C-alpha positions as CSV (number, residue, x, y, z in Angstrom):
1,X,14.5,29.1,85.0
2,X,11.7,27.7,82.9
3,X,10.3,31.2,82.4
4,X,13.7,32.6,81.3
5,X,14.1,29.6,78.9
6,X,10.7,30.2,77.4
7,X,11.5,33.9,76.9
8,X,14.9,33.1,75.3
9,X,13.2,30.5,73.1
10,X,10.6,33.0,72.0
11,X,13.1,35.7,71.2
12,X,15.3,33.2,69.3
13,X,12.4,32.0,67.2
14,X,11.4,35.6,66.4
15,X,15.0,36.3,65.2
16,X,15.0,33.2,63.0
17,X,11.6,34.2,61.6
18,X,12.8,37.7,60.8
19,X,15.9,36.3,59.1
20,X,13.8,33.9,57.0
21,X,11.4,36.7,56.0
22,X,14.3,38.9,55.0
23,X,15.8,36.0,52.9
24,X,12.4,35.3,51.3
25,X,12.0,39.0,50.4
26,X,15.4,39.1,48.9
27,X,14.7,36.0,46.8
28,X,11.4,37.5,45.7
29,X,13.1,40.7,44.7
30,X,15.8,38.8,42.8
31,X,13.1,36.9,40.9
32,X,11.2,40.1,40.1
33,X,14.4,41.7,38.9
34,X,15.1,38.7,36.6
35,X,11.5,38.5,35.3
36,X,11.5,42.3,34.6
37,X,14.8,42.1,32.8
38,X,13.5,39.2,30.7
39,X,10.3,41.0,29.9
40,X,12.1,44.1,28.9
41,X,14.3,42.1,26.6
42,X,11.4,40.3,25.0
43,X,9.2,43.5,24.6
44,X,12.1,45.2,22.9
45,X,12.7,42.3,20.5
46,X,9.0,41.7,19.7
47,X,8.0,45.2,18.5
48,X,8.5,44.6,14.8
49,X,6.8,41.2,14.9
50,X,3.5,41.8,16.7
51,X,1.9,43.2,13.6
52,X,1.8,39.7,11.9
53,X,-1.5,37.9,11.7
54,X,-0.2,34.4,12.4
55,X,0.2,34.2,16.2
56,X,2.2,31.1,16.1
57,X,4.6,32.5,13.5
58,X,4.9,35.6,15.7
59,X,5.9,33.4,18.7
60,X,8.5,31.5,16.6
61,X,10.0,34.7,15.3
62,X,10.0,36.3,18.7
63,X,11.9,33.4,20.2
64,X,14.6,33.5,17.5
65,X,14.9,37.3,17.7
66,X,15.0,37.2,21.4
67,X,17.7,34.6,21.4
68,X,19.9,36.7,19.0
69,X,19.3,39.9,21.0
70,X,20.2,38.3,24.4
71,X,23.5,37.1,23.0
72,X,24.2,40.6,21.6
73,X,23.3,42.4,24.8
74,X,25.4,40.0,26.9
75,X,28.5,40.7,24.7
76,X,28.0,44.5,25.1
77,X,27.7,44.2,28.9
78,X,24.1,45.6,29.2
79,X,23.3,43.3,32.2
80,X,25.2,45.2,34.8
81,X,24.0,43.7,38.0
82,X,25.2,41.2,40.6
83,X,22.8,38.6,39.1
84,X,23.9,39.0,35.5
85,X,25.0,35.3,35.1
86,X,21.8,34.0,36.6
87,X,19.7,36.3,34.4
88,X,21.6,35.3,31.3
89,X,21.1,31.6,32.0
90,X,17.4,32.1,32.8
91,X,16.9,34.1,29.6
92,X,18.6,31.4,27.5
93,X,16.5,28.6,29.1
94,X,13.3,30.6,28.7
95,X,13.9,31.4,25.1
96,X,14.9,27.8,24.3
97,X,11.8,26.5,25.9
98,X,9.7,29.0,24.0
99,X,11.3,28.0,20.8
100,X,10.9,24.3,21.4
101,X,7.3,24.7,22.6
102,X,6.4,26.7,19.5
103,X,8.0,24.2,17.2
104,X,6.3,21.4,19.0
105,X,2.9,23.1,18.9
106,X,3.2,23.8,15.2
107,X,4.2,20.1,14.6
108,X,1.3,18.9,16.8
109,X,-1.3,21.1,15.0
110,X,0.0,19.8,11.7
111,X,-0.3,16.2,12.9
112,X,-3.8,16.8,14.2
113,X,-4.9,18.4,10.9
114,X,-3.3,15.5,8.9
115,X,-5.1,13.0,11.1
116,X,-8.4,14.7,10.6
117,X,-8.0,14.7,6.8
118,X,-7.2,11.0,6.8
119,X,-9.9,9.8,9.2
120,X,-12.7,12.0,7.6
121,X,-12.2,10.2,4.3
122,X,-14.7,7.2,4.0
123,X,-11.8,5.2,2.5
124,X,-10.2,4.9,5.9
125,X,-13.1,3.2,7.6
126,X,-15.0,0.0,6.9
127,X,-17.9,-1.4,8.9
128,X,-18.2,-4.9,10.1
129,X,-21.0,-5.6,7.6
130,X,-18.8,-4.5,4.7
131,X,-16.0,-6.7,6.1
132,X,-18.3,-9.7,6.0
133,X,-18.5,-9.2,2.2
134,X,-14.9,-10.3,1.9
135,X,-15.3,-13.5,3.9
136,X,-14.8,-16.7,2.0
137,X,-17.6,-19.3,2.6
138,X,-16.5,-22.6,4.1
139,X,-16.8,-25.6,1.7
140,X,-19.0,-28.4,2.7
141,X,-17.0,-31.1,4.6
142,X,-17.6,-34.8,4.5
143,X,-17.1,-35.0,8.2
144,X,-19.7,-34.1,10.8
145,X,-19.1,-30.6,12.2
146,X,-18.7,-31.9,15.7
147,X,-16.2,-34.6,14.6
148,X,-14.3,-32.0,12.6
149,X,-13.9,-29.7,15.6
150,X,-12.7,-32.6,17.8
151,X,-10.1,-33.9,15.3
152,X,-8.9,-30.4,14.3
153,X,-6.1,-30.1,16.9
154,X,-4.7,-33.4,15.9
155,X,-4.3,-32.4,12.2
156,X,-0.7,-31.5,11.6
157,X,-1.2,-28.4,9.4
158,X,-4.2,-26.8,11.1
159,X,-2.2,-23.7,11.9
160,X,0.7,-23.8,9.4
161,X,-1.6,-23.9,6.4
162,X,-3.5,-20.7,7.3
163,X,-0.2,-19.0,7.9
164,X,1.0,-20.0,4.4
165,X,-2.3,-18.8,2.9
166,X,-1.9,-15.4,4.7
167,X,1.6,-14.9,3.2
168,X,0.3,-15.6,-0.2
169,X,-2.5,-13.1,0.4
170,X,0.3,-10.6,1.0
171,X,2.2,-11.7,-2.1
172,X,-1.0,-11.1,-4.2
173,X,-0.8,-7.5,-3.2
174,X,2.5,-7.3,-5.0
175,X,1.0,-8.9,-8.1
176,X,-1.7,-6.2,-8.4
177,X,-0.6,-3.6,-10.9
178,X,-3.4,-1.2,-10.1
179,X,-2.6,-1.2,-6.4
180,X,1.2,-0.8,-6.8
181,X,0.8,2.0,-9.3
182,X,-1.6,3.9,-7.0
183,X,1.1,3.9,-4.2
184,X,4.1,4.4,-6.4
185,X,5.6,1.0,-5.7
186,X,8.4,0.3,-8.2
187,X,9.9,-3.0,-9.2
188,X,12.9,-2.7,-6.9
189,X,13.6,-5.2,-4.1
190,X,13.6,-2.8,-1.2
191,X,10.2,-1.1,-1.8
192,X,8.5,-4.4,-2.5
193,X,10.0,-5.9,0.6
194,X,8.6,-3.1,2.7
195,X,5.2,-3.2,1.1
196,X,5.0,-7.0,1.8
197,X,6.1,-6.4,5.4
198,X,3.4,-3.8,5.8
199,X,0.7,-6.4,5.1
200,X,2.4,-9.0,7.3
201,X,2.4,-6.5,10.1
202,X,-1.4,-6.1,9.7
203,X,-1.9,-9.8,10.1
204,X,0.6,-10.0,13.0
205,X,-1.3,-7.4,15.0
206,X,-4.4,-9.5,14.9
207,X,-2.7,-12.8,15.4
208,X,-1.1,-11.8,18.7
209,X,-4.6,-11.1,20.1
210,X,-5.9,-14.7,19.4
211,X,-4.0,-16.6,22.1
212,X,-2.9,-19.3,22.4
213,X,-3.3,-20.4,18.8
214,X,-2.5,-17.0,17.6
215,X,1.0,-17.1,19.0
216,X,1.7,-20.3,17.0
217,X,0.1,-18.7,13.9
218,X,2.2,-15.6,14.3
219,X,5.4,-17.8,14.6
220,X,4.6,-19.7,11.4
221,X,3.6,-16.4,9.6
222,X,7.1,-14.9,10.2
223,X,8.9,-18.1,9.5
224,X,7.3,-18.4,6.0
225,X,7.6,-14.7,5.5
226,X,11.4,-14.8,6.0
227,X,11.7,-17.9,3.9
228,X,10.2,-15.8,1.1
229,X,13.0,-13.4,1.4
230,X,15.5,-16.2,1.0
231,X,13.7,-17.2,-2.2
232,X,13.9,-13.6,-3.5
233,X,17.7,-13.5,-2.7
234,X,18.2,-16.7,-4.6
235,X,16.3,-15.3,-7.6
236,X,18.5,-12.3,-7.4
237,X,21.4,-14.6,-7.7
238,X,23.1,-13.4,-4.5
239,X,26.5,-15.0,-4.2
240,X,26.8,-17.8,-1.7
241,X,29.5,-16.1,0.4
242,X,27.3,-13.1,0.9
243,X,23.9,-14.8,1.2
244,X,23.7,-15.0,5.0
245,X,24.9,-11.5,5.4
246,X,22.4,-10.2,2.9
247,X,19.6,-12.1,4.5
248,X,20.5,-10.9,8.1
249,X,20.7,-7.4,6.8
250,X,17.3,-7.7,5.2
251,X,15.9,-9.1,8.4
252,X,17.3,-6.3,10.4
253,X,15.8,-3.6,8.2
254,X,12.4,-5.3,8.2
255,X,12.3,-5.7,11.9
256,X,13.1,-2.1,12.5
257,X,10.3,-1.2,10.2
258,X,7.9,-3.5,12.2
259,X,9.0,-1.9,15.5
260,X,8.5,1.6,14.1
261,X,5.0,0.6,12.9
262,X,4.1,-0.6,16.3
263,X,5.4,2.6,17.9
264,X,3.4,4.7,15.4
265,X,0.1,3.2,16.8
266,X,0.8,4.0,20.5
267,X,-0.5,7.6,20.1
268,X,-4.1,7.1,19.3
269,X,-4.8,10.8,18.7
270,X,-2.3,11.2,15.8
271,X,-1.6,7.6,14.7
272,X,-2.3,8.3,11.0
273,X,0.4,11.0,11.0
274,X,2.8,8.7,12.8
275,X,2.2,5.9,10.3
276,X,2.8,8.3,7.4
277,X,6.1,9.4,8.9
278,X,7.1,5.8,9.3
279,X,6.2,4.8,5.8
280,X,7.9,7.9,4.3
281,X,11.1,7.2,6.3
282,X,11.4,3.4,5.6
283,X,9.5,2.5,2.4
284,X,10.1,5.7,0.3
285,X,13.2,7.1,2.0
286,X,11.6,10.5,2.0
287,X,11.0,10.6,-1.7
288,X,7.2,10.2,-2.3
289,X,4.3,12.3,-3.5
290,X,2.2,13.5,-0.5
291,X,-1.1,12.5,-2.2
292,X,0.2,8.9,-2.8
293,X,1.5,8.7,0.8
294,X,-1.8,9.9,2.2
295,X,-3.7,7.4,0.1
296,X,-1.4,4.6,1.4
297,X,-2.1,5.7,5.0
298,X,-5.8,5.5,4.3
299,X,-5.4,2.1,2.8
300,X,-3.4,0.9,5.8
301,X,-6.0,2.1,8.3
302,X,-8.8,0.6,6.2
303,X,-7.1,-2.9,6.1
304,X,-6.3,-2.6,9.8
305,X,-9.9,-2.0,10.7
306,X,-11.0,-4.8,8.3
307,X,-8.7,-7.4,9.9
308,X,-10.0,-6.3,13.3
309,X,-13.6,-6.8,12.2
310,X,-13.1,-10.4,11.2
311,X,-14.4,-13.1,13.5
312,X,-11.9,-15.4,15.1
313,X,-12.8,-18.5,13.0
314,X,-12.5,-16.9,9.6
315,X,-9.2,-15.2,10.6
316,X,-7.5,-18.2,12.1
317,X,-8.5,-20.3,9.0
318,X,-7.4,-17.5,6.5
319,X,-10.9,-17.5,5.0
320,X,-10.9,-13.9,4.0
321,X,-9.7,-11.4,1.4
322,X,-8.4,-7.9,1.6
323,X,-11.0,-5.1,1.7
324,X,-10.3,-3.3,-1.6
325,X,-12.3,-0.3,-2.7
326,X,-12.8,1.1,-6.1
327,X,-11.2,4.4,-5.1
328,X,-7.8,2.5,-4.8
329,X,-8.2,-0.7,-6.9
330,X,-10.9,-2.8,-8.2
331,X,-12.4,-5.2,-5.6
332,X,-12.3,-8.9,-6.3
333,X,-15.2,-10.3,-8.3
334,X,-14.9,-13.9,-6.9
335,X,-14.5,-14.9,-3.3
336,X,-11.8,-17.5,-3.7
337,X,-9.0,-18.5,-1.3
338,X,-5.5,-17.4,-2.0
339,X,-3.6,-20.3,-3.7
340,X,0.0,-21.3,-3.2
341,X,1.8,-20.0,-6.2
342,X,5.3,-19.9,-7.6
343,X,7.3,-17.2,-5.8
344,X,8.5,-14.6,-8.3
345,X,10.7,-11.6,-7.6
346,X,8.0,-9.2,-6.8
347,X,5.9,-10.5,-9.7
348,X,7.6,-8.2,-12.2
349,X,10.4,-8.5,-14.6
350,X,10.3,-5.8,-17.2
351,X,10.5,-7.1,-20.8
352,X,13.3,-5.7,-23.0
353,X,12.4,-3.2,-25.6
354,X,13.0,-5.7,-28.5
355,X,10.7,-8.3,-27.0
356,X,7.5,-9.1,-29.0
357,X,4.2,-9.1,-27.2
358,X,2.2,-12.3,-27.7
359,X,-1.3,-11.9,-28.9
360,X,-4.2,-14.1,-28.0
361,X,-4.1,-17.5,-29.8
362,X,-0.4,-17.2,-30.7
363,X,1.6,-20.4,-30.6
364,X,5.0,-18.8,-30.3
365,X,6.9,-19.6,-27.2
366,X,8.0,-16.6,-25.2
367,X,11.6,-17.3,-24.1
């Protein structure tokens, strides 16, 4: 009985193996048929395009021509086989993947080239020694250094004051005619709000690294920053019944801008290109000269590196200035701390054409 059972088992396994091999051969033949059909379609469609010099353009045109030809051949009934539906679906998926991959590769190469152009420019980088030139020296204190360090946590404004100074550092960027003209920043509310937010984001990225005091500094920084928008809305004479809605709308747009800036730095290989796309989308709404946009990206990366180069003490005390360069705007002559100043609507109110310009020494009051 055991011998008969083993013989039956062996014959049964042999039959199963034969059936499996037959099924596998059929699948292979089907795949070969599908691949040959696709290759025949592609070769027929690619004849007039292979003479082009640009390989990537060839691939893109091939994909589009193949997609058109497949749809035409399907309508005429050229695929007369049992697997016509499978072949058609496979062809469409292959062509769509080819088209998407070609577009993605072209976009990736463009991003890599853009990144190289930005990072190879000396404006985009600043060394730590150069950053130290923009540090503000500490004034001499009447207290002993040890006593000052001990009593510092008990002083009420030891974090709020630096946050306020940092916001005024950002406001000074709006007051710089040379800087705003280099980047095409007009006197409108939206563009100046985004330009201010860009500098606040640079400070925020460093503040979140200096825990635990950095978290409190970051909180005060955004609190003062949003209060500044309230002042701007008041100066614009926003009606009271619309004030809260306008403020929340402004907050929403700025927060989306901040989130997109954070996302643009996730890809370290092409982050300049991502930053450029974010700035073009939000700040300029797609209407910007490419040279000005590239210069702004270089400026942003330079300031980002500069803020990262600062030592913890000078950053937390806001004892620094922005690292300007003569290629963009004139660097500061004096190392003085940013002072609290009267908040103006972007610092610019164009004078009417009939207004007279006051000369030096004039006693006339400009109304």
